[in-house]
N, CA, C and O of each residue as an XYZ file, in Angstrom:
236
protein
N       0.899     -1.203     -0.160
C      -0.134     -0.001     -0.039
C       0.884      1.322      0.072
O       0.574      2.264     -0.658
N       1.968      1.473      0.842
C       2.889      2.342      0.788
C       3.381      2.894     -0.445
O       3.481      4.096     -0.690
N       3.753      1.714     -1.385
C       4.511      1.982     -2.669
C       3.420      2.632     -3.440
O       3.872      3.477     -4.211
N       2.213      2.517     -3.477
C       1.105      3.155     -4.290
C       0.821      4.543     -3.868
O       0.480      5.452     -4.625
N       1.014      4.634     -2.440
C       0.593      5.978     -2.126
C       1.775      6.781     -2.623
O       1.581      7.861     -3.182
N       3.099      6.253     -2.425
C       4.378      6.838     -2.798
C       4.474      7.144     -4.386
O       5.139      8.047     -4.893
N       3.779      6.327     -4.967
C       3.816      6.510     -6.675
C       2.882      7.553     -7.049
O       3.253      8.404     -7.857
N       1.646      7.591     -6.529
C       0.747      8.478     -6.559
C       1.289      9.678     -6.185
O       1.444     10.460     -7.124
N       1.608     10.047     -5.157
C       2.376     11.047     -4.668
C       3.247     11.980     -5.530
O       3.224     13.192     -5.743
N       4.090     10.874     -5.982
C       5.261     11.363     -7.006
C       4.725     11.940     -8.129
O       5.210     12.973     -8.590
N       3.583     11.277     -8.724
C       3.188     11.502     -9.890
C       2.327     12.829     -9.608
O       2.420     13.620    -10.547
N       1.651     13.201     -8.731
C       0.890     14.276     -8.333
C       2.096     15.691     -8.284
O       1.863     16.811     -8.737
N       3.078     15.352     -7.771
C       4.142     16.198     -7.946
C       4.673     16.870     -9.375
O       4.737     18.023     -9.800
N       5.014     15.591     -9.883
C       5.034     15.934    -11.399
C       4.084     16.751    -12.128
O       4.555     17.728    -12.710
N       3.051     16.576    -12.195
C       2.008     17.071    -12.822
C       1.880     18.293    -12.132
O       1.629     19.143    -12.986
N       1.933     18.882    -10.846
C       1.890     19.976    -10.644
C       3.070     20.888    -10.925
O       2.838     22.088    -11.078
N       4.344     20.424    -11.008
C       5.486     21.308    -11.687
C       5.100     21.643    -12.964
O       5.459     22.778    -13.281
N       4.493     21.040    -13.798
C       4.294     21.230    -15.086
C       2.944     22.242    -15.381
O       2.815     22.956    -16.375
N       2.138     22.133    -14.439
C       0.731     22.669    -14.808
C       0.637     24.164    -14.679
O       1.106     24.645    -13.647
N       0.124     24.944    -15.534
C      -0.126     26.007    -15.738
C      -1.565     26.425    -16.274
O      -2.241     25.665    -16.968
N      -1.931     27.563    -15.935
C      -3.007     28.082    -16.406
C      -3.071     28.821    -17.918
O      -4.064     29.297    -18.466
N      -2.047     28.776    -18.282
C      -1.656     29.402    -19.567
C      -1.860     28.420    -20.761
O      -1.948     28.856    -21.909
N      -1.929     27.159    -20.491
C      -2.089     26.043    -21.214
C      -3.500     26.136    -22.071
O      -4.509     26.570    -21.515
N      -3.520     25.771    -23.249
C      -4.903     25.302    -23.554
C      -5.746     24.506    -22.894
O      -5.224     23.559    -22.306
N      -6.916     24.626    -22.825
C      -8.016     24.178    -22.052
C      -7.435     22.333    -22.316
O      -6.855     21.685    -21.445
N      -7.703     21.934    -23.381
C      -7.186     20.435    -23.467
C      -6.157     19.863    -22.591
O      -6.310     18.875    -21.872
N      -4.744     20.803    -22.754
C      -3.563     20.248    -21.757
C      -3.889     20.495    -20.285
O      -3.327     19.764    -19.470
N      -4.635     21.332    -19.892
C      -5.052     21.556    -18.427
C      -5.994     20.448    -18.253
O      -5.958     20.131    -17.064
N      -6.715     19.811    -18.818
C      -7.944     18.991    -18.533
C      -6.835     17.364    -18.338
O      -6.946     16.527    -17.442
N      -5.986     17.358    -19.323
C      -5.106     16.043    -19.544
C      -4.558     16.170    -18.039
O      -4.986     15.404    -17.176
N      -3.713     17.041    -17.779
C      -3.023     16.985    -16.655
C      -3.804     17.066    -15.195
O      -3.420     16.358    -14.265
N      -4.596     17.706    -15.094
C      -5.560     17.310    -14.028
C      -6.213     16.053    -14.057
O      -6.609     15.688    -12.950
N      -6.437     15.299    -14.985
C      -6.889     13.911    -15.378
C      -5.731     12.995    -14.570
O      -5.940     12.103    -13.748
N      -4.464     13.492    -15.060
C      -3.016     12.617    -14.490
C      -2.785     13.012    -13.097
O      -1.981     12.295    -12.503
N      -3.173     13.746    -12.595
C      -2.988     14.224    -10.978
C      -4.048     13.560    -10.327
O      -4.049     13.707     -9.104
N      -4.989     12.842    -10.825
C      -5.892     12.642    -10.061
C      -6.083     10.582    -10.637
O      -7.097     10.178    -11.206
N      -5.289      9.974    -10.410
C      -5.232      8.447    -10.912
C      -6.106      7.859     -9.964
O      -6.498      8.135     -8.830
N      -6.319      6.781    -10.962
C      -7.256      5.586    -10.083
C      -6.196      4.467    -10.241
O      -6.512      3.333     -9.880
N      -5.073      4.676    -10.706
C      -3.911      3.786    -10.597
C      -2.681      4.238    -10.217
O      -2.481      5.449    -10.313
N      -1.507      3.278     -9.661
C      -0.682      3.986     -9.589
C       0.582      4.049    -10.375
O       1.759      4.032    -10.017
N       0.105      4.114    -11.359
C       1.159      4.172    -12.581
C       0.364      4.782    -13.972
O      -0.863      4.822    -14.065
N       1.257      5.221    -14.969
C       1.018      6.016    -16.230
C       0.887      4.862    -17.330
O       1.499      3.829    -17.062
N       0.177      4.895    -18.521
C       0.357      4.053    -19.539
C       1.424      4.599    -20.216
O       1.791      5.715    -19.848
N       2.032      4.037    -21.167
C       3.108      4.455    -21.999
C       2.852      5.850    -22.441
O       3.635      6.794    -22.334
N       1.787      5.860    -22.896
C       1.302      7.034    -23.731
C       1.527      8.505    -22.901
O       2.129      9.494    -23.320
N       0.747      8.303    -21.390
C       0.780      9.234    -20.879
C       2.139      9.701    -20.035
O       2.467     10.843    -19.714
N       2.756      8.560    -19.806
C       4.452      8.794    -19.409
C       5.272      9.793    -20.678
O       6.155     10.595    -20.373
N       4.854      9.600    -21.956
C       5.584      9.906    -23.005
C       5.277     11.391    -23.017
O       6.190     12.190    -23.222
N       3.932     11.829    -22.789
C       3.525     12.957    -22.822
C       3.760     13.989    -21.744
O       3.879     15.206    -21.883
N       3.812     13.132    -20.444
C       4.089     14.115    -19.350
C       5.928     14.341    -19.391
O       6.500     15.403    -19.148
N       6.397     13.413    -19.654
C       7.767     13.469    -19.812
C       8.137     14.747    -20.810
O       8.993     15.554    -20.450
N       7.544     14.871    -21.906
C       7.718     15.928    -23.072
C       7.323     17.176    -22.293
O       8.095     18.135    -22.313
N       6.097     17.246    -21.556
C       5.888     18.437    -21.185
C       7.005     19.055    -19.861
O       7.199     20.230    -19.552
N       7.460     18.123    -19.410
C       8.526     18.449    -18.363
C       9.770     18.855    -19.007
O      10.488     19.716    -18.500
N      10.105     18.170    -20.293
C      11.425     18.671    -20.571
C      11.119     20.267    -21.452
O      12.006     21.114    -21.557
N       9.819     20.433    -21.982
C       9.409     21.830    -22.349
C       9.292     22.511    -21.236
O       9.743     23.613    -21.547
N       8.932     22.565    -19.996
C       8.305     23.401    -19.094
C       9.378     23.556    -17.935
O       9.609     24.696    -17.531
N      10.040     22.487    -17.380
C      11.226     22.552    -16.616
C      12.521     23.186    -16.946
O      12.898     22.407    -17.820
N      13.276     23.898    -16.862
C      14.836     24.222    -17.210
C      15.623     23.215    -16.773
O      16.842     23.266    -16.939
């Protein structure tokens, strides 16, 4: 159970680092959905999109 909680907490922190109200609504909704996972992992596509946003946003 602790592993799942840690995984979700880490995901929440990753999403919050890149979230911005300046994004288009579709990107905001995507990040909001990622920040409220029903599972402790991302799909391959979700991970790729979040990683891409991290590369573009975080210096």
